[in-house]
N, C-alpha and C positions, 0 to 999 in steps of 0.2 A: 504494500500500500504506500504509494509515494507520498501522500499527504499525511498519513498517520493521524494522530490526534492533535496535530498542530503544535507539538512541543517535543523537544529532544530529551534523551536521557541526561545529557550534560546540563541542559537548562533546569530540569527537575532537581538534579543533584546540587547545582549552584543555588537554587532557590531555597532548598532545604538547609544547606550549609549556611546560607546567609541568615536564616531564622535562628539557627542554633547559635551562631556567632553573636547575633544581636542580643539574644537572651543572656548569653554568658557575659557579654560586655556591659550589660545594664544592671547586673545584680547589685543590690544595695548592701548586702551583708547584714540583713536584719536578723531578728531572733529566730526565725524559722530554720534557716539553713546556715547562716553565717555566724552564729554565736552571739548575736546581739551587740556587736561592736560598732555598728554604724559604718559609714564610709562614704565614698563618692559614687554617685550614680548618674548616668546620663538622663535618667527619668526624674530623679528627685533632688539633684544638686547636693550641696553639703548637708548631710543628715545628722550632724552633731551640733547644730546651732543652739538647740534648747539647753544643752549642757554647758556651752562655752560663751554664750553671748550675754554677759552682764550679770548683775547681782540678783539672780532669781533664787539663790540659796535661802532656805528657810520658808519659802512660800509654797503653798499647795499647787500653784500654777506650774512650777518646774516639774513636779511629778506628773501632772496632767499632760504637759507638753512632751515629756519623755515617753509616756504611754502612747500618746497619739502618734509620735514619731515611729515608735516600734511597730505599732499596728499598720502604719502606712508602708513601712519597709516590708513587713510580712505580706501585705496584699500585693505589692509590686513583685516580690520574689515568687509568690504563688502564680501570678499571671505569667511571669517569665518562664517558670517551669513548664507551663502549658504551651507556651510558644516554642520552647526548646523541644518538647515532645512532638509537636506538630512538625517541626523541622526534621526530626528523626524519621517520622512517618513518611515524609515526602522523599527523603533520601532512600528509604526502603522501597518506596514505590518506583523510584528511578532504577533500582537494582532489578526489579521485575519487569520493567517497562519494555526493554528490548525483546525479552522472551515472548511477551504477549503480542508485540508487533509482528514478530516472526510467525507465531502460531496463527494469527489472524490472516496474514498474507498467504500462508500455506493452505489454510482451510478454504479460502475463496479463489485460489489460483486456478482451479479447474474450470471456472467460468470463462476464463480468458478475457482479454481486454476488449474484444469485439462483441461480446455477448452482453446484453443488458438483462437485468432481472428486476 
């Protein structure tokens, strides 16, 4: 099948790899998977601002900000895990893509190019 599905194996593999790389590069290091240390994220910016920006010591607002920050990091990391899994699935699909293209072409090759169905 010369036109196939309109995408090549390498395009699928590149798209899946890009999703995995994007997810890995954007992790915040939140309390879910990163130990709760905070860090830099392309999605959240500096994530340790509540702890270091001024005299919030002794006020309940500091605790609330830290909790909010932690929950935000966890939510981002959870979404990024799903993005990474999707990327892995696309790469797996690319691995099987060539075989399916071949099998489809073989199945319908007996019709020949001059026959219509």
